[in-house]
C-alpha positions in Angstrom: 14.2 -10.1 25.7 12.6 -7.7 28.1 14.9 -5.0 27.0 14.0 -5.4 23.3 10.2 -5.5 24.2 10.7 -2.2 26.2 12.5 -0.5 23.3 9.9 -1.6 20.8 7.1 -0.3 23.0 8.9 3.0 23.5 9.5 3.5 19.8 5.9 2.6 19.0 4.6 5.1 21.6 6.8 7.9 20.4 5.9 7.3 16.7 2.2 7.5 17.6 2.9 10.8 19.4 4.1 12.5 16.2 1.5 11.0 13.9 -0.6 13.5 11.9 -4.1 14.4 13.3 -7.2 12.6 12.1 -8.4 13.8 8.7 -12.0 14.3 10.0 -11.2 18.0 10.9 -9.9 18.6 7.3 -13.0 17.0 5.8 -15.3 19.2 7.9 -13.3 22.3 6.9 -13.5 21.5 3.2 -17.2 20.8 3.3 -17.8 24.3 4.7 -15.7 25.9 2.0 -17.8 24.1 -0.7 -20.9 26.0 0.5 -19.4 29.4 -0.5 -20.6 31.1 -3.6 -17.8 31.1 -6.2 -19.4 33.4 -8.8 -21.1 36.1 -6.8 -22.2 39.1 -8.8 -20.8 42.5 -7.8 -23.0 44.9 -6.0 -24.7 47.5 -8.2 -23.5 50.3 -6.0 -19.8 49.8 -7.0 -18.5 52.1 -9.7 -15.5 51.7 -11.9 -12.3 53.6 -11.1 -11.5 56.9 -12.7 -8.1 55.9 -13.9 -6.3 59.1 -13.0 -2.6 59.8 -13.2 -0.8 61.6 -10.4 -1.3 65.1 -11.8 -5.1 64.5 -12.4 -5.4 63.2 -8.8 -3.8 66.4 -7.4 -6.1 68.4 -9.6 -9.1 66.6 -8.2 -7.8 67.1 -4.6 -7.5 70.8 -5.2 -11.0 70.9 -6.7 -12.3 69.1 -3.6 -10.6 71.5 -1.3 -12.2 74.4 -3.2 -15.6 72.8 -2.9 -16.2 72.4 -6.6 -18.8 70.0 -8.0 -17.3 66.6 -8.6 -18.7 66.1 -12.1 -17.5 69.5 -13.2 -14.1 68.9 -11.7 -13.6 65.5 -13.4 -14.7 67.0 -16.8 -12.2 69.8 -16.4 -9.4 67.4 -15.4 -10.0 65.0 -18.2 -10.4 67.9 -20.7 -6.9 69.3 -19.8 -5.2 66.0 -20.7 
């Protein structure tokens, strides 16, 4: 009888040791995430990409090395292709 009580106590104690944590930490973490803005508007400073292929990129790098004006260089690169 004492042996079965000791085994039951041992099993109950070891099962509690591997039980999942209290969900209160998960609730706090999810409430913080709900405060974030889902649909933020992009900054006005950001510009769209230039959509250059590899040859056009190298042409732009060469123009930058020569110190050419960016707007003139991009017009020349896009005009060639």
